[in-house]
C-alpha positions in Angstrom: 110.5 41.6 133.4 109.7 44.0 136.4 108.4 47.5 135.7 112.4 48.8 136.8 113.7 46.5 134.2 111.0 47.7 131.2 111.6 51.1 131.9 115.5 50.7 131.7 114.8 48.9 128.6 112.8 51.5 127.1 115.2 54.0 128.0 117.9 51.9 126.6 116.2 51.4 123.1 115.0 55.1 122.6 118.6 56.2 123.6 120.0 53.5 120.9 117.4 54.9 118.3 118.9 58.1 118.6 122.2 57.0 118.0 123.5 58.0 121.3 126.4 56.2 123.1 126.4 56.4 127.2 129.0 59.1 127.1 126.7 61.3 125.0 123.5 60.3 126.7 125.1 60.9 130.1 126.1 64.3 128.9 122.7 65.2 127.1 120.8 63.8 130.3 122.6 65.8 132.7 123.2 62.2 134.5 126.5 60.4 136.2 127.9 58.3 133.9 127.9 55.1 136.1 124.1 55.6 136.3 123.9 55.9 132.9 125.8 52.5 132.5 123.4 50.6 135.0 120.2 51.7 132.9 121.7 51.1 129.9 123.8 48.2 130.2 122.3 45.9 132.9 119.1 47.5 133.0 118.3 46.2 136.8 118.5 49.4 138.5 115.5 51.0 140.3 115.1 54.4 138.8 114.5 57.6 141.1 111.9 60.1 139.9 114.9 62.7 139.2 116.6 60.3 137.0 113.6 59.0 135.1 112.9 62.8 134.9 116.3 63.8 133.3 116.1 60.8 131.0 112.4 61.6 129.4 113.8 65.6 129.1 116.9 64.0 126.9 114.7 62.3 124.7 112.2 65.1 124.5 109.3 62.7 126.0 107.1 63.6 129.3 108.1 61.6 132.4 104.0 60.2 132.0 104.6 58.8 128.8 108.0 57.3 129.3 106.6 55.5 132.4 103.3 54.5 130.8 103.3 54.6 126.8 104.7 51.2 125.2 107.8 51.4 123.1 105.9 51.5 119.9 104.4 54.6 120.9 107.3 56.3 122.0 109.6 55.7 119.0 107.5 58.4 116.7 106.8 60.7 119.7 110.7 60.9 120.3 111.5 61.1 116.8 108.9 63.9 116.3 110.9 65.8 119.5 114.1 65.3 117.4 113.2 67.7 114.7 115.5 70.3 113.6 115.2 73.5 116.1 114.4 76.5 114.5 117.3 78.9 114.6 115.4 81.6 116.9 114.7 78.8 119.1 118.1 77.4 119.5 120.0 79.0 122.6 123.3 78.1 121.4 122.9 79.6 118.0 121.3 82.7 119.3 124.3 83.1 121.6 126.9 82.3 118.9 124.9 84.8 116.5 124.2 87.3 119.1 127.3 87.8 121.3 129.1 90.9 120.3 131.8 90.9 123.1 135.1 89.2 122.1 135.3 87.4 125.6 131.9 85.8 125.3 132.7 85.0 121.4 136.2 83.4 122.8 134.7 81.5 125.2 131.9 80.4 122.7 134.7 79.0 120.5 136.7 77.3 123.3 133.2 75.6 125.1 131.0 75.0 122.2 129.5 71.6 124.6 129.2 74.0 127.6 127.6 76.6 125.4 124.9 73.9 123.7 124.1 73.3 127.4 122.9 76.7 128.3 119.3 77.4 128.5 117.4 80.3 126.9 117.6 82.1 130.1 121.3 81.6 130.5 121.7 83.1 127.0 119.7 85.9 127.7 121.2 86.6 130.7 124.8 86.5 129.2 123.7 88.9 126.0 122.6 91.3 128.6 125.8 91.2 130.5 127.7 92.3 127.7 129.5 95.2 127.7 133.2 96.9 127.4 133.6 97.5 131.2 130.7 95.0 132.3 130.5 92.1 134.4 131.7 89.6 131.8 135.0 91.3 131.6 135.5 92.1 135.3 134.7 88.7 136.3 135.2 86.8 133.4 132.7 84.7 131.2 133.7 81.3 132.5 133.2 82.6 136.3 129.7 83.7 135.1 129.1 80.2 133.1 130.4 78.1 135.9 128.3 80.1 138.4 125.1 79.3 136.3 126.2 75.5 135.9 126.2 75.1 139.7 122.8 77.2 140.2 121.4 74.5 137.7 123.2 71.7 139.3 121.8 72.9 142.8 118.2 73.6 141.4 117.9 70.0 140.0 119.1 68.6 143.3 116.8 70.9 145.1 113.9 69.7 142.9 114.9 66.2 143.7 114.9 66.4 147.3 111.6 68.2 147.0 110.0 65.3 145.8 111.1 63.2 148.6 110.1 62.6 152.3 113.1 65.0 153.0 111.0 68.0 151.8 110.3 69.7 155.5 113.7 69.6 156.2 114.9 71.0 153.0 112.1 73.8 153.7 113.5 74.5 157.0 117.1 74.5 155.7 115.9 77.0 152.8 114.1 78.7 155.3 117.3 79.5 157.7 119.3 80.2 154.7 116.8 82.8 153.2 116.4 84.6 156.5 120.1 85.2 156.7 120.7 86.6 152.7 117.4 88.1 152.7 117.5 92.0 151.7 116.1 94.5 153.8 112.2 95.1 153.1 111.6 91.9 151.6 
């Protein structure tokens, strides 16, 4: 078995151990369903660094451990990572418990899966924007969350590109855009 097949096999076994189906793993890892299907079902896909990183994060493992540790060592480590999250460390629970603005509460009720994908920083930002005439009322909660999701996706792409031979091109492009939008005095 090649290294790529071995890594795909490890990921598939760990996903199975978690009890996730392909759809759930794709959502949790924030990967394309086709990519996940190739990893889990076919196991013959050469995995990009960004894909391995997303899989490791979803499984609660480091990339190095996922790549180098045998499956027998990963199973207990992954199960420790799956331990219940304390309420104060669960961004979704914090959002649900501390949201006071009716629009934010209604959005969380309508969109529990999207709300669960919000990071701690996203939740802090949403909670700070509450108010009767604040931006969440003026622009809408869904609009703000969509912007956060777009920003997250963009940063993931930039991170993936930064690990390739295109980092110089990325740096030039970001520099050009930054020069156009940079505030005075910075």
